[in-house]
C-alpha positions in Angstrom: 220.6 -44.2 68.8 218.6 -41.9 66.6 215.9 -43.5 64.5 215.6 -42.5 60.9 212.1 -41.5 60.0 212.4 -42.9 56.4 213.5 -46.4 57.4 210.1 -48.1 56.8 210.0 -46.5 53.4 213.4 -47.8 52.5 212.5 -51.3 53.7 209.2 -51.3 51.8 211.0 -50.1 48.6 213.7 -52.7 49.1 211.1 -55.5 49.4 209.4 -54.1 46.3 212.6 -54.2 44.3 213.4 -57.7 45.5 209.9 -58.9 44.5 210.3 -57.4 41.1 213.7 -59.0 40.6 212.3 -62.4 41.6 209.4 -62.0 39.2 211.9 -61.2 36.4 213.9 -64.3 37.2 210.7 -66.4 37.1 209.7 -64.9 33.8 213.1 -65.6 32.3 212.6 -69.3 32.7 209.9 -69.1 30.0 212.4 -68.1 27.3 215.1 -70.0 25.6 218.7 -69.7 26.8 221.8 -69.5 24.6 225.4 -70.2 25.6 228.7 -70.2 23.9 232.2 -71.4 24.6 235.6 -71.1 23.0 239.1 -72.5 23.7 242.5 -72.5 22.2 245.5 -74.7 23.0 249.0 -74.8 21.7 251.3 -77.8 22.1 255.0 -77.3 22.7 257.7 -79.9 22.9 261.4 -79.3 23.0 260.8 -75.5 22.4 258.9 -76.1 19.2 255.2 -75.8 18.5 253.7 -79.2 17.9 250.2 -78.1 17.1 247.3 -75.8 17.7 243.7 -76.7 18.6 240.8 -74.3 18.4 237.3 -75.1 19.5 234.0 -73.2 19.5 230.6 -74.1 20.8 227.1 -72.8 20.8 224.3 -74.2 22.9 220.6 -73.5 22.9 218.1 -74.8 25.4 214.4 -74.3 25.8 212.3 -76.2 28.3 208.6 -76.3 27.3 206.2 -75.4 30.1 203.9 -78.3 29.4 202.2 -78.4 32.8 202.2 -74.6 33.4 204.5 -74.7 36.4 206.7 -71.9 35.2 203.7 -69.8 34.3 202.3 -70.4 37.8 205.7 -69.3 39.2 205.5 -66.0 37.2 201.9 -65.5 38.3 202.8 -66.1 42.0 205.8 -63.7 41.7 203.4 -61.1 40.2 201.2 -61.4 43.3 204.3 -60.9 45.5 205.0 -57.7 43.6 201.4 -56.5 44.1 201.7 -57.2 47.8 205.0 -55.3 48.1 203.5 -52.4 46.1 200.6 -52.3 48.5 203.0 -52.2 51.5 204.9 -49.3 49.9 201.6 -47.4 49.5 200.7 -48.1 53.2 203.9 -46.6 54.6 203.2 -43.2 56.2 205.0 -40.3 54.6 
């Protein structure tokens, strides 16, 4: 089996992209979230429509980071990105 000379570069770049994505997920926890829902129902009995029901909903949620746990997660994820970036720069070209 022939070894590909760029495999360490690919692995290091993949680790960097993963670390960046995990940092973005951690940072997203600091912001509010919004959700919405909608439904529609129609009642039928004996071939005739008996009624219609429409519902809509909107939810908002924001968890305050009182003790700094989420900020610490973002900081730790940033360190993971820095480490992955250092490994990318160490890969021989």
